[in-house]
Each structure stands twice: as structure tokens, then as C-alpha cells.
Backbone bond lengths (Angstrom), bond angles and torsions (degrees), N, CA, C in turn:
res aa  C-N    CA-C-N  psi(-1)  N-CA   C-N-CA  omega(-1)  CA-C   N-CA-C  phi
1 M - - - 1.464 - - 1.518 110.76 -
2 S 1.355 115.11 -39.38 1.468 119.43 179.38 1.518 111.32 -65.65
3 L 1.345 116.78 -34.56 1.462 119.68 178.69 1.521 110.91 -66.02
4 L 1.298 116.90 -36.61 1.458 120.01 179.04 1.524 111.27 -66.24
5 V 1.311 116.77 -29.58 1.460 120.26 177.69 1.518 110.82 -80.46
6 L 1.328 116.55 -38.03 1.465 121.06 -176.62 1.525 112.30 -73.32
7 L 1.332 117.19 -34.57 1.461 120.51 -176.36 1.528 112.69 -60.85
8 P 1.314 120.51 -47.29 1.465 118.88 177.46 1.524 113.09 -61.42
9 V 1.329 116.26 -35.05 1.463 119.35 178.80 1.523 110.32 -64.13
10 V 1.330 115.56 -43.19 1.465 119.83 179.24 1.524 110.81 -63.83
11 L 1.311 116.06 -42.06 1.466 119.27 179.88 1.529 111.56 -64.19
12 I 1.320 116.19 -37.86 1.466 119.76 178.43 1.523 110.69 -65.84
13 L 1.332 115.48 -42.38 1.464 119.33 178.88 1.525 111.15 -63.97
14 L 1.328 116.04 -40.66 1.465 119.15 178.45 1.529 111.08 -65.09
15 A 1.308 116.46 -38.18 1.462 119.74 179.73 1.520 111.19 -64.74
16 F 1.330 116.27 -39.64 1.460 119.53 178.80 1.530 111.94 -75.26
17 S 1.324 117.27 -19.81 1.462 120.85 -179.17 1.525 112.25 -85.17
18 L 1.296 117.55 -21.81 1.460 121.68 -176.55 1.525 109.95 -75.59
19 R 1.330 116.23 131.34 1.467 122.16 179.99 1.532 109.31 -133.38
20 I 1.323 115.03 153.48 1.465 121.52 176.46 1.523 108.24 -131.40
21 A 1.312 116.66 128.43 1.471 122.58 175.82 1.521 108.94 -110.13
22 Q 1.322 116.10 134.07 1.456 120.54 177.77 1.537 110.24 -69.97
23 E 1.331 114.53 167.81 1.462 119.59 -178.22 1.526 112.02 -57.62
24 Y 1.315 117.77 -34.21 1.458 121.74 -177.75 1.532 112.53 -93.17
25 Q 1.332 118.54 9.82 1.458 122.22 -178.07 1.526 111.46 -116.21
26 R 1.344 114.22 151.89 1.462 121.55 171.95 1.528 107.63 -134.91
27 A 1.335 115.91 141.27 1.463 121.44 -179.57 1.524 109.17 -106.21
28 I 1.321 116.73 121.26 1.460 122.44 175.28 1.527 106.68 -91.74
29 V 1.324 117.32 116.04 1.460 123.08 -172.19 1.523 109.72 -103.96
30 F 1.332 115.38 133.61 1.463 122.36 175.74 1.532 108.27 -118.71
31 R 1.314 114.85 130.68 1.464 120.83 177.49 1.523 108.72 -113.41
32 L 1.309 115.56 114.75 1.464 122.05 -177.19 1.526 110.86 54.02
33 G 1.344 115.59 38.11 1.452 121.26 175.78 1.514 115.40 88.64
34 R 1.313 118.09 -6.49 1.460 121.01 -179.24 1.526 109.88 -107.77
35 Y 1.337 114.87 148.47 1.464 120.13 -179.63 1.525 109.37 -64.68
36 A 1.339 115.55 126.22 1.467 120.82 -176.39 1.516 112.82 -115.06
37 G 1.333 118.10 2.23 1.449 119.77 176.50 1.520 112.78 128.33
38 T 1.324 113.92 170.89 1.463 122.17 178.12 1.519 108.44 -111.26
39 R 1.314 116.61 129.33 1.460 120.52 -175.51 1.532 110.24 -123.94
40 G 1.330 113.83 154.59 1.450 120.72 -178.31 1.525 110.55 104.15
41 P 1.317 116.97 166.96 1.471 125.56 -0.59 1.528 112.29 -78.36
42 G 1.318 115.13 167.30 1.449 120.55 179.48 1.523 112.08 104.66
43 L 1.331 115.13 -154.77 1.460 122.66 -174.82 1.521 110.55 -90.70
44 Y 1.329 116.50 137.38 1.466 121.38 176.09 1.526 108.54 -153.08
45 W 1.360 114.51 170.50 1.460 120.67 -175.75 1.517 110.42 -121.01
46 L 1.332 114.69 149.73 1.458 122.27 171.13 1.528 108.77 -119.95
47 I 1.324 115.53 141.57 1.467 119.23 176.77 1.530 108.12 -77.26
48 P 1.288 118.09 118.86 1.471 119.75 -177.08 1.526 112.03 -57.91
49 F 1.327 115.39 137.60 1.457 125.38 176.54 1.528 113.81 69.26
50 L 1.321 118.08 -9.97 1.461 120.31 -178.84 1.531 112.18 -110.11
51 E 1.305 116.59 -29.59 1.466 120.74 -177.11 1.531 110.19 -119.42
52 R 1.301 113.42 146.00 1.464 120.63 171.94 1.528 108.07 -135.16
53 Q 1.306 116.52 163.75 1.459 120.25 -174.89 1.521 111.17 -133.10
54 Q 1.337 114.25 159.96 1.469 122.22 170.32 1.517 106.92 -134.98
55 T 1.318 116.44 120.49 1.466 121.59 -174.90 1.522 110.22 -90.33
56 I 1.333 115.63 135.56 1.463 122.92 -179.29 1.521 109.14 -118.12
57 D 1.335 116.09 132.82 1.464 122.64 175.80 1.525 108.29 -85.85
58 M 1.337 116.44 123.73 1.466 121.60 -175.74 1.525 113.06 -91.79
59 R 1.317 117.72 -0.71 1.458 119.90 -177.10 1.531 111.44 -76.15
60 T 1.328 114.97 160.02 1.468 120.47 178.61 1.523 109.79 -68.54
61 K 1.321 115.14 134.40 1.466 121.70 179.87 1.518 109.38 -111.08
62 T 1.314 115.47 148.89 1.465 122.16 177.34 1.520 108.95 -112.65
63 V 1.319 115.71 128.27 1.461 121.40 179.74 1.519 108.10 -126.40
64 E 1.316 116.82 125.12 1.464 121.42 176.49 1.521 108.93 -97.27
65 L 1.315 115.80 119.53 1.457 121.13 179.58 1.521 109.64 -76.99
66 E 1.307 116.60 132.78 1.453 120.62 179.23 1.524 110.73 -63.51
67 Q 1.333 114.95 154.64 1.461 120.20 -178.50 1.526 110.31 -60.89
68 Q 1.331 114.93 128.90 1.456 121.72 -178.09 1.524 109.89 -112.60
69 E 1.318 116.31 133.57 1.459 121.16 174.96 1.520 108.37 -94.58
70 T 1.299 116.34 117.76 1.454 121.07 -175.73 1.519 110.28 -140.58
71 I 1.324 116.15 171.00 1.462 122.30 -176.05 1.522 108.82 -116.05
72 T 1.325 116.22 131.40 1.458 121.15 178.93 1.528 110.67 -77.16
73 K 1.312 115.36 175.83 1.463 120.90 -178.60 1.519 111.98 -63.43
74 D 1.337 117.62 -31.43 1.462 121.34 178.84 1.530 112.01 -94.93
75 S 1.339 116.41 25.77 1.474 123.76 170.22 1.522 113.36 64.46
76 V 1.314 117.46 39.48 1.467 122.49 174.32 1.530 108.25 -108.57
77 T 1.322 116.34 125.86 1.465 120.80 179.83 1.529 109.48 -83.24
78 I 1.320 116.19 122.77 1.462 121.37 -179.73 1.523 109.27 -131.63
79 K 1.322 115.07 163.46 1.456 121.81 174.40 1.524 108.22 -116.57
80 V 1.322 115.85 130.29 1.461 120.06 -174.66 1.524 109.16 -140.54
81 N 1.323 115.89 144.36 1.459 120.70 172.53 1.517 108.77 -133.90
82 A 1.330 116.02 167.95 1.462 120.36 -174.53 1.523 109.42 -149.99
83 V 1.331 114.89 168.57 1.462 122.68 177.37 1.520 108.08 -124.21
84 L 1.332 115.65 138.32 1.464 121.98 -175.13 1.524 109.25 -124.67
85 W 1.336 116.32 134.83 1.463 122.55 174.36 1.526 108.60 -117.42
86 F 1.336 116.92 128.61 1.464 119.90 179.58 1.526 109.55 -150.34
87 R 1.330 115.67 164.50 1.463 121.87 176.98 1.524 109.50 -149.49
88 V 1.314 115.51 159.07 1.461 121.93 178.93 1.524 108.67 -87.18
89 I 1.320 116.16 127.77 1.468 120.57 177.10 1.527 111.82 -110.27
90 N 1.330 117.01 -17.77 1.464 121.75 176.20 1.525 107.77 -133.72
91 P 1.321 117.54 92.29 1.468 119.91 -173.98 1.521 113.71 -62.79
92 A 1.323 117.94 -31.73 1.465 119.89 179.36 1.522 111.07 -64.06
93 D 1.338 117.08 -45.70 1.468 120.03 178.16 1.523 111.19 -65.31
94 A 1.328 117.23 -36.96 1.462 120.53 -179.09 1.524 111.99 -64.30
95 V 1.342 117.18 -25.18 1.463 121.01 179.33 1.522 111.70 -94.77
96 I 1.317 117.20 -41.05 1.464 121.38 -171.67 1.525 112.54 -84.34
97 K 1.343 117.83 -38.41 1.463 120.61 -170.62 1.521 114.51 -91.59
98 V 1.317 118.69 -10.37 1.462 121.18 179.48 1.528 108.03 -146.15
99 A 1.338 115.53 140.52 1.463 119.65 -174.03 1.522 111.67 -67.95
100 N 1.337 116.56 -45.16 1.466 121.23 -179.48 1.525 106.75 -141.75
101 F 1.312 116.59 96.39 1.466 119.45 -172.86 1.528 111.86 -67.14
102 N 1.319 118.21 -30.08 1.468 119.70 178.02 1.527 111.12 -63.71
103 Q 1.323 116.95 -48.27 1.452 120.92 179.24 1.523 111.31 -67.83
104 A 1.323 116.34 -36.43 1.463 119.87 179.66 1.526 111.49 -64.98
105 V 1.315 116.85 -43.12 1.465 120.71 178.31 1.520 110.37 -63.64
106 Y 1.311 117.26 -41.15 1.467 121.24 -179.45 1.525 110.86 -62.31
107 Q 1.322 117.51 -50.54 1.461 120.80 -177.58 1.526 111.40 -65.00
108 L 1.321 116.61 -38.21 1.464 119.80 178.17 1.521 110.97 -64.54
109 A 1.331 117.39 -41.79 1.464 120.90 -179.76 1.523 111.25 -65.54
110 V 1.332 117.63 -39.57 1.466 120.96 178.57 1.523 110.39 -63.36
111 T 1.324 116.54 -45.41 1.470 120.26 179.82 1.524 111.41 -63.44
112 A 1.328 116.65 -43.79 1.467 120.18 179.63 1.523 111.14 -64.52
113 L 1.325 117.17 -37.54 1.467 120.87 178.90 1.525 110.78 -62.77
114 R 1.318 117.73 -46.38 1.459 121.08 179.74 1.528 110.93 -63.46
115 N 1.323 116.25 -40.43 1.467 119.49 -178.71 1.524 112.06 -66.45
116 I 1.314 116.79 -43.52 1.463 119.14 -175.79 1.519 111.28 -72.84
117 I 1.332 118.21 -29.97 1.466 120.21 174.14 1.518 109.68 -66.30
118 G 1.326 117.25 -39.11 1.456 121.01 179.18 1.511 114.01 -67.60
119 Q 1.325 117.65 -16.34 1.463 121.48 179.65 1.525 112.78 -93.40
120 N 1.321 117.82 -1.34 1.465 121.71 -177.34 1.522 109.95 -126.21
121 Q 1.343 114.67 149.60 1.452 119.92 175.36 1.530 109.95 -79.02
122 L 1.331 114.86 166.23 1.461 119.62 -175.82 1.522 111.70 -59.62
123 D 1.331 117.69 -43.32 1.465 120.68 179.46 1.521 111.17 -59.77
124 E 1.327 117.08 -38.57 1.463 120.62 179.59 1.526 110.89 -68.95
125 V 1.320 116.93 -37.87 1.465 120.05 178.30 1.525 110.86 -63.58
126 L 1.332 116.73 -37.81 1.460 120.77 -177.05 1.525 112.53 -80.21
127 R 1.327 117.54 -36.75 1.463 120.86 -171.59 1.527 113.54 -100.14
128 E 1.309 118.20 -23.24 1.464 121.39 -176.38 1.523 110.24 -117.28
129 R 1.312 115.14 46.08 1.461 119.69 -176.85 1.521 111.62 -64.33
130 A 1.320 117.34 -37.03 1.467 120.10 179.92 1.525 111.01 -62.93
131 H 1.321 116.73 -40.73 1.467 120.36 178.36 1.525 110.86 -64.51
132 I 1.324 116.95 -41.81 1.467 120.68 178.86 1.526 110.19 -65.61
133 N 1.328 117.48 -40.06 1.467 120.36 176.99 1.524 111.23 -59.38
134 G 1.337 116.26 -42.74 1.456 119.97 179.24 1.517 112.55 -64.45
135 S 1.326 116.71 -42.85 1.467 120.42 178.72 1.521 110.83 -64.71
136 L 1.323 116.38 -41.71 1.462 120.61 178.90 1.526 111.09 -63.69
137 L 1.319 116.76 -39.23 1.464 121.04 178.09 1.524 111.11 -62.00
138 Q 1.324 117.09 -44.84 1.464 120.57 -179.43 1.523 111.68 -63.45
139 I 1.331 116.71 -42.02 1.465 120.54 -178.09 1.526 111.16 -64.13
140 V 1.324 116.57 -49.63 1.464 120.28 -176.68 1.524 110.98 -69.60
141 D 1.322 117.50 -39.75 1.461 120.67 -178.43 1.523 111.41 -65.32
142 A 1.328 116.76 -39.43 1.467 119.76 179.03 1.527 111.28 -64.58
143 A 1.329 116.85 -36.67 1.462 120.14 -178.24 1.526 112.53 -75.56
144 T 1.317 117.98 -31.25 1.467 121.02 -176.61 1.525 113.25 -90.97
145 E 1.314 117.62 -3.95 1.467 119.75 -179.32 1.523 111.29 -60.29
146 A 1.335 117.14 -38.11 1.463 120.65 -179.83 1.524 112.14 -67.58
147 W 1.313 117.80 -19.07 1.466 121.42 179.46 1.521 112.32 -91.31
148 G 1.321 117.63 3.33 1.455 120.46 -178.26 1.507 113.49 74.27
149 V 1.339 116.47 26.22 1.462 122.16 -176.95 1.522 109.02 -117.50
150 K 1.320 116.85 136.25 1.456 123.47 178.29 1.521 109.16 -111.22
151 I 1.347 116.58 121.74 1.459 121.53 175.90 1.524 107.75 -85.89
152 E 1.307 117.01 118.05 1.461 121.10 -176.09 1.520 112.72 -89.56
153 L 1.324 117.51 -38.48 1.463 119.83 -175.32 1.524 109.40 -160.39
154 V 1.328 114.73 143.21 1.463 121.86 173.60 1.522 107.20 -132.76
155 E 1.318 117.14 129.75 1.462 121.55 -179.08 1.524 109.53 -133.43
156 I 1.348 115.85 125.52 1.460 119.83 170.51 1.522 107.85 -69.97
157 K 1.312 116.67 126.29 1.458 120.79 -172.79 1.523 112.12 -91.05
158 D 1.313 117.45 -56.44 1.463 122.02 -176.98 1.518 109.62 -136.19
159 V 1.328 114.73 144.86 1.465 121.97 173.80 1.519 107.12 -126.17
160 E 1.311 116.69 118.15 1.464 122.32 -178.52 1.520 108.94 -109.45
161 I 1.330 116.30 121.78 1.459 121.11 -178.85 1.525 109.33 -112.69
162 P 1.343 118.43 158.14 1.469 120.88 -179.24 1.522 112.05 -61.06
163 G 1.344 115.73 153.62 1.460 120.55 -179.18 1.511 112.94 -62.09
164 S 1.338 117.65 -38.32 1.468 120.05 178.95 1.518 111.17 -63.23
165 M 1.332 116.06 -37.66 1.459 119.52 178.52 1.524 110.64 -69.87
166 Q 1.318 117.86 -35.47 1.463 120.48 176.88 1.523 111.05 -62.15
167 R 1.341 116.62 -42.86 1.469 119.49 178.88 1.521 110.97 -65.59
168 A 1.324 117.32 -40.06 1.465 120.37 178.59 1.524 110.84 -63.72
169 M 1.326 116.97 -40.67 1.463 120.26 178.77 1.521 110.90 -67.14
170 A 1.338 117.13 -35.55 1.468 119.73 177.62 1.520 110.80 -65.27
171 R 1.344 116.66 -41.41 1.468 119.42 177.56 1.524 111.10 -64.89
172 E 1.306 116.70 -39.20 1.464 119.95 178.40 1.524 111.11 -63.99
173 A 1.331 116.43 -43.28 1.467 119.79 178.95 1.523 111.13 -63.60
174 E 1.339 116.91 -39.51 1.463 120.16 178.24 1.521 111.14 -64.94
175 A 1.336 117.20 -40.50 1.463 120.62 178.18 1.526 110.98 -63.37
176 I 1.330 116.61 -39.03 1.466 120.14 178.60 1.521 110.40 -64.99
177 R 1.342 117.19 -41.45 1.467 119.88 178.44 1.525 111.51 -64.42
178 E 1.330 117.42 -41.03 1.463 120.53 177.93 1.525 110.75 -64.15
179 K 1.306 116.85 -39.65 1.461 120.59 178.68 1.526 110.66 -61.89
180 R 1.320 116.28 -44.69 1.464 119.86 179.19 1.523 110.97 -63.89
181 A 1.338 116.68 -39.38 1.466 119.84 179.26 1.522 110.97 -63.80
182 R 1.345 116.87 -41.14 1.465 119.81 178.45 1.526 111.18 -64.41
183 I 1.315 116.25 -40.91 1.469 119.76 179.50 1.523 110.61 -62.84
184 I 1.332 116.55 -44.77 1.466 120.02 179.58 1.522 110.79 -63.05
185 K 1.343 116.87 -41.85 1.464 120.63 179.55 1.519 110.76 -64.33
186 A 1.341 117.39 -42.62 1.463 120.82 179.46 1.524 111.07 -63.68
187 E 1.329 116.74 -41.22 1.464 120.01 178.43 1.524 110.68 -63.93
188 A 1.335 116.99 -39.90 1.465 120.10 178.73 1.523 111.26 -65.42
189 E 1.340 116.95 -41.76 1.462 119.95 178.58 1.523 111.18 -65.65
190 L 1.317 116.90 -37.70 1.462 119.92 177.79 1.522 111.05 -63.68
191 E 1.329 116.19 -43.16 1.463 119.73 179.40 1.527 110.51 -65.67
192 A 1.344 116.81 -39.40 1.462 119.85 178.78 1.523 111.41 -64.82
193 S 1.337 116.64 -40.40 1.468 119.25 178.86 1.522 111.37 -64.32
194 R 1.320 116.10 -36.14 1.470 118.93 177.17 1.528 110.67 -64.42
195 K 1.334 116.57 -42.62 1.457 119.96 179.22 1.525 111.08 -64.86
196 L 1.347 116.53 -41.08 1.458 119.56 179.29 1.519 111.20 -64.91
197 T 1.329 115.81 -40.66 1.469 119.25 177.99 1.514 110.94 -62.42
198 Q 1.307 116.27 -42.56 1.462 120.37 178.95 1.526 110.75 -63.74
199 G 1.355 116.43 -41.97 1.457 119.19 178.68 1.518 112.41 -65.83
200 A 1.338 116.85 -38.21 1.464 119.91 178.67 1.516 111.44 -64.03
201 L 1.323 116.34 -41.11 1.465 119.85 178.62 1.524 110.92 -62.98
202 E 1.319 116.57 -37.56 1.458 119.34 179.00 1.529 111.03 -68.75
203 M 1.344 116.81 -38.65 1.460 119.93 -179.11 1.523 112.59 -70.96
204 E 1.336 116.94 -28.03 1.462 119.37 177.61 1.526 111.41 -61.10
205 K 1.314 116.27 -27.63 1.456 120.59 -179.81 1.535 111.18 -75.67
206 S 1.331 118.17 -17.14 1.467 121.44 -178.21 1.526 108.55 -135.41
207 P 1.341 119.16 95.32 1.473 121.54 -178.66 1.525 113.16 -58.39
208 I 1.310 117.65 -37.81 1.462 119.85 -179.73 1.527 110.79 -63.03
209 A 1.335 117.53 -42.25 1.460 120.66 178.01 1.516 111.16 -62.12
210 L 1.344 116.27 -37.26 1.463 120.38 178.37 1.527 111.06 -63.98
211 E 1.336 116.30 -44.10 1.456 119.50 -178.94 1.523 111.54 -68.64
212 L 1.333 116.48 -36.11 1.460 119.34 176.15 1.528 111.33 -62.73
213 R 1.305 116.08 -38.23 1.468 120.12 178.06 1.523 110.77 -65.58
214 R 1.320 116.30 -38.18 1.462 119.63 177.36 1.527 110.80 -64.12
215 M 1.318 115.87 -42.52 1.455 119.80 178.54 1.535 111.10 -62.01
216 Q 1.319 116.57 -40.65 1.460 120.53 179.66 1.524 111.13 -63.70
217 M 1.326 116.48 -42.23 1.462 120.47 179.49 1.521 111.29 -63.82
218 L 1.326 116.41 -43.28 1.455 119.77 179.18 1.525 111.50 -65.07
219 S 1.329 115.84 -37.29 1.458 119.61 178.13 1.526 111.14 -64.80
220 E 1.330 116.64 -40.48 1.465 120.65 178.59 1.516 111.33 -65.61
221 I 1.324 116.87 -38.98 1.464 120.38 178.13 1.521 110.33 -62.33
222 G 1.328 116.76 -43.52 1.457 120.48 179.82 1.510 112.75 -63.20
223 I 1.331 117.43 -38.65 1.465 121.09 -179.43 1.520 110.60 -70.53
224 D 1.325 117.33 -43.61 1.464 121.06 -176.00 1.518 112.02 -66.73
225 N 1.335 117.22 -41.02 1.460 120.41 -175.27 1.524 113.88 -93.30
226 N 1.325 117.30 -3.70 1.467 121.73 179.95 1.531 111.07 55.06
227 T 1.316 115.68 47.29 1.464 121.60 -178.60 1.515 109.33 -127.55
228 T 1.335 113.20 165.89 1.464 119.85 175.71 1.517 108.56 -93.80
229 T 1.310 116.13 126.66 1.460 121.30 -175.52 1.514 109.50 -113.00
230 V 1.337 116.07 129.25 1.461 121.67 175.35 1.508 107.86 -94.56
231 V 1.306 115.91 122.26 1.453 121.39 -174.81 1.518 109.10 -108.14
232 L 1.320 115.62 127.82 1.462 121.95 172.63 1.517 107.70 -99.75
233 I 1.306 115.51 111.61 1.460 120.04 -175.91 1.514 108.76 -87.90
234 P 1.300 118.57 127.03 1.467 121.47 178.79 1.514 111.45 -61.09
235 S 1.344 113.84 156.03 1.467 119.99 -176.32 1.508 112.15 -65.68
236 E 1.331 117.50 -31.17 1.468 118.65 -178.95 1.524 110.64 -61.65
237 F 1.326 115.15 -41.18 1.453 117.93 -178.49 1.528 111.49 -71.03
238 T 1.376 116.83 -40.28 1.471 119.15 -179.17 1.517 111.02 -66.79
239 N 1.311 117.29 -39.69 1.467 119.62 178.07 1.512 110.76 -62.64
240 A 1.340 115.49 -42.83 1.457 118.02 -179.61 1.522 110.72 -65.94
241 A 1.346 115.88 -38.79 1.463 118.69 179.71 1.522 111.14 -67.82
242 K 1.378 117.46 -38.32 1.456 120.30 178.86 1.522 110.56 -63.33
243 S 1.321 116.75 -43.83 1.466 119.86 179.80 1.516 110.48 -61.45
244 F 1.304 115.76 -40.31 1.457 119.12 -178.98 1.535 111.33 -66.73
245 S 1.357 116.85 -39.81 1.468 119.61 -179.25 1.520 111.44 -69.58
246 Q 1.331 116.93 -35.16 1.464 119.65 177.84 1.517 110.64 -64.56
247 M 1.328 114.94 -40.08 1.464 118.19 179.37 1.523 110.50 -63.64
248 V 1.310 116.85 -37.75 1.460 119.33 -179.45 1.521 111.11 -73.59
249 G 1.378 118.24 -37.38 1.460 121.98 -176.35 1.515 113.28 -70.59
250 Q 1.304 116.07 -35.58 1.460 118.49 -178.46 1.517 111.46 -68.32
251 G 1.298 116.74 -39.61 1.460 119.47 179.02 1.511 111.03 63.88
252 P 1.313 118.60 -173.29 1.472 121.59 179.79 1.526 110.54 -74.72
253 Q 1.360 118.99 137.62 1.461 124.82 179.45 1.526 110.10 -76.76
254 P 1.397 117.55 135.18 1.473 119.16 178.58 1.527 110.88 -67.90
255 A 1.303 115.36 147.52 1.479 119.91 179.62 1.530 109.66 -70.38
256 S 1.341 117.74 139.87 1.481 122.85 179.83 1.523 109.95 -70.13
257 A 1.353 114.34 143.22 1.472 118.87 -177.74 1.520 109.79 -72.87
258 G 1.261 117.91 141.07 1.468 123.01 178.65 1.513 111.21 -81.73
259 P 1.290 118.63 173.78 1.464 122.72 178.45 1.514 110.92 -64.12
260 Q 1.340 113.64 139.90 1.472 119.93 178.70 1.510 109.58 -73.62
């Protein structure tokens, strides 16, 4: 009769002692207040009334840091937020060495973000974001290693700057673009002047070619402006043209008749 009473009690105790941990879970077991090991994944047992457990999720977690108002190295007040990815790699340390590792990681990341922004100027924050992300990752990861937490990635999400600073940066960017345009134009004019100088030197060697070029330019001016242009032809060109026409007009001389 006693066995019939004891058997259900044993079965109930066994049912309450049986535990299952998922593949991504680990159970930190304490026996009479002392760490008794990490169990899971799968099926495991707890000693009733003597052991208790705390389950830890081993998957990567995403934490979005709230927007922080901070001052850069060059005394510009900005608002910045970031996103943090981390996971537990040592569940025992995450439970034993820190009271709430999620909150601890969050507060540490916020403090590190404010500090690293204060060590950089505004231009560096805007243009070297990847470098700042890497530095922030190293700082937070080194501090959380003792808690059994691995920081996988840190990314600055948004940087909000004052409106007056935005207008000043826009004016600076416009000035830089104008400067580049002037430099390109000056370089083009310099190259064109070199080509013109080279062409002039070549034409000096051939007066007829020079005069022909002048005639072509005057003809183009007349066509473009739809006007009548009076051209004064230099004497060098007219003399050369006269000599050429005389040579063509004379033609070959007939052979003299021989004696009959």
C-alpha cells in the first residue's frame, strides 16, 4: 500500500525535474546556491528542491542605442545613435559576473559612443564613420569579454547636426566645387593657349597658309553673323596669287617652227 502511495510522488518529482533546453539555450544550474554547471541543449535533470536554473539565450541580439546628444572635439553639438549586435559566448560568466548583462552592455556602449565622438572632430565623424565604428567595437568588446559577451558589430546609424552648421557646410562644399571648376577652366585655357602658340609658329613658316586661315576666319564670321564683310587682303597674299595666276595663264609655250 505504501508503494502505491510513494510511486505517484516519485513520478511527480521526476516530471518536475525533467528539463529541455533548445539548441540556442544553455541552463546555468545552481545547487544550494553554488554553481553546479552548464546544461543543454537537449534533455537534462534537476534535483528537486536542491537545484535551480537560469536559462540563457545564445543567439545574437540587436540593441538600438537611443539618440545621444554629445559634443565633438571641435565643440559642435550633435545628436547620434547607433546599433549594436552581440551574443553570449560564456553563459556562466554572463550570469555570475554581471547582474544584468543586457543592461550592462547597453550602458557601456552608450558611454563609449559619447566618449569616442568627443575625441573626434565633426568632419571625422561624418567622413570616417567606418573607422569610428571599428574603434567603438574594440572598446566595447574588450570591456564585455569578462562578462562572457562577444560584440559582433557596432554601426553608427544617424548623425544629426545643427541647421546652421548644415548651411555652413553647404556653402563650403559649393566653394570647393567653384574652386575646382576654376582650376579646370584655367588648365583648359592654358592648354588651348599652348596649342594656339604652336599653330602660330607653324603658320609663320608658311605665309600663304596664314593668309588662308585669315580668310577662313573672316568667312566664318560673315556666315555666323549674317553680315557683309569687307576684307582687306594683304599684299603678300595678292602677290602670291598673281604669280600663281600668271603661271596658269601662260601655259606651255608652243615649239618654234623649224626651217622649211
